[in-house]
C-alpha positions in Angstrom: 0.1 -0.2 -0.2 1.3 3.6 -1.4 1.2 6.3 1.0 -0.3 9.0 -0.7 0.0 12.9 -0.3 -3.5 13.4 1.6 -2.1 11.3 4.4 0.8 14.0 5.0 -1.4 17.1 3.7 -4.1 16.7 6.1 -1.6 16.6 9.2 -0.1 19.6 8.0 -3.2 21.1 7.2 -4.4 20.6 11.1 -1.1 22.0 12.3 -1.6 25.3 10.3 -4.9 25.4 11.5 -4.0 25.2 14.9 -1.2 27.7 14.5 -3.8 30.4 13.0 -5.8 29.5 15.9 -3.6 30.1 18.5 -2.0 33.2 17.0 -5.0 35.0 16.8 -7.0 34.0 20.0 -3.5 34.1 22.3 -2.5 37.5 23.9 0.8 36.4 25.7 3.8 36.8 23.1 5.4 33.8 23.7 2.2 31.8 22.8 1.8 33.7 19.8 5.6 33.0 18.6 4.7 29.0 19.6 1.9 29.3 17.1 3.7 30.9 14.5 6.4 28.4 14.6 3.6 25.6 14.2 2.4 27.4 11.1 6.4 27.6 9.8 6.3 23.7 10.5 3.3 22.8 8.4 4.6 24.8 5.3 7.8 22.9 5.6 6.1 19.6 5.5 4.1 20.8 2.5 7.4 21.8 0.6 8.9 18.3 1.4 5.7 16.6 0.5 5.1 18.3 -2.6 9.1 18.2 -3.7 8.8 14.3 -3.0 5.5 13.9 -5.1 6.1 16.0 -8.1 9.7 15.7 -8.6 11.0 12.8 -6.7 14.5 12.9 -8.0 15.4 16.5 -7.1 16.0 17.6 -3.4 15.4 21.4 -3.7 12.1 21.0 -1.6 14.4 19.2 1.3 17.1 21.8 1.1 14.5 24.6 0.9 13.0 23.2 4.4 16.3 22.8 5.7 17.0 26.3 5.0 13.8 27.6 6.3 14.1 25.4 9.7 17.7 27.1 10.0 16.1 30.8 9.5 13.0 29.7 11.8 15.3 29.0 14.4 17.4 32.1 14.3 14.1 34.1 14.5 13.2 32.4 17.3 16.2 33.3 19.3 16.0 36.6 18.1 12.2 37.1 19.0 12.8 35.5 22.3 15.5 38.1 23.2 13.0 40.8 22.0 10.3 39.3 24.7 12.9 39.2 27.2 14.2 42.6 26.8 10.1 44.0 26.4 9.6 42.2 29.9 12.3 44.0 31.5 11.0 47.1 30.6 7.3 46.8 30.8 6.8 43.8 33.2 4.3 42.2 30.9 4.0 40.4 27.3 0.7 40.6 27.0 -0.1 42.2 23.5 -3.2 43.7 25.1 -1.4 46.3 26.9 0.8 47.6 23.8 0.5 51.0 25.0 1.7 50.5 28.2 4.6 48.7 26.5 5.7 52.0 24.4 6.4 53.9 27.5 
């Protein structure tokens, strides 16, 4: 039995939808960052799946996914550093209090 593309795309779709839901409903910057990373991982899964099924002999999707994962790791480290500095200044990382963070 061959595993078709849909077995990979459905979990990826569920991951992406959970990330969108988490990003929209959360007020905490850390939870929003985690939701954003969940969406990026779902997109990375799609890159690999489409590369595997459309061009099985090529590796561009795999390399692009590895590059995207490296960029996401750097982006996460930078975002965590920014969130820590915001917390030190405002003693709060809730995005509902953005006016408090401006001062």
